[in-house]
C-alpha positions in Angstrom: -24.6 23.4 -8.8 -24.1 26.1 -11.3 -24.8 25.0 -14.7 -22.1 27.3 -16.3 -19.4 25.1 -14.3 -20.8 22.2 -17.0 -21.0 24.4 -19.9 -24.7 24.6 -19.4 -25.7 28.2 -18.4 -29.1 28.9 -17.1 -31.3 30.8 -18.5 -34.8 32.5 -17.0 -37.5 33.5 -19.0 -40.4 35.3 -16.6 -42.8 36.2 -18.8 -46.7 38.3 -18.0 -49.6 37.0 -18.6 -49.8 34.8 -21.6 -52.6 34.1 -24.2 -53.1 30.4 -24.0 -55.6 27.8 -23.4 -54.1 27.3 -20.0 -56.2 29.4 -18.4 -59.6 27.1 -19.2 -57.8 24.5 -17.3 -58.4 26.5 -14.1 -62.6 26.0 -14.9 -62.8 29.4 -16.6 -65.7 29.1 -19.2 -64.1 30.7 -22.5 -66.1 33.7 -22.5 -64.4 34.6 -19.2 -61.2 33.5 -20.6 -61.7 36.2 -23.6 -63.1 38.7 -21.4 -59.8 38.4 -19.2 -57.7 38.4 -22.1 -59.6 41.9 -23.3 -59.3 43.5 -20.1 -55.5 42.6 -19.4 -52.9 43.3 -21.7 -51.5 39.9 -22.5 -48.4 38.6 -24.6 -48.6 36.0 -27.2 -47.1 32.5 -27.2 -44.7 33.6 -30.0 -43.4 36.5 -28.0 -42.3 34.2 -25.6 -40.7 31.8 -27.8 -38.9 35.1 -29.7 -37.5 36.2 -26.1 -36.0 32.4 -25.7 -34.4 32.7 -29.2 -32.6 35.5 -28.4 -31.7 34.5 -24.6 -30.2 31.5 -26.3 -28.6 32.9 -29.3 -26.3 35.4 -27.2 -22.9 34.7 -27.4 -21.1 32.4 -24.4 -19.8 35.5 -23.6 -23.2 37.1 -22.4 -25.1 35.7 -19.4 -29.0 36.5 -19.2 -29.6 36.7 -15.9 -33.0 37.9 -15.8 -35.0 37.9 -18.7 -38.6 39.9 -18.0 -41.2 39.8 -20.7 -44.2 42.3 -20.5 -46.6 43.2 -22.7 -47.0 47.0 -23.7 
């Protein structure tokens, strides 16, 4: 079902690596997690939030199909 046909457009936010405590649930130590985030560019949760707000605040005439978010 196409959500836009019922007034509910679809949005897809595809962030890269985001620095959260989620990685701790993979069994890594806090030190290993810190090292990973230091070695690889990562986004902050607020970066993803800002992207979501941007996509959702677009006027109805604008459709955001894919919104890829990456750390630079």
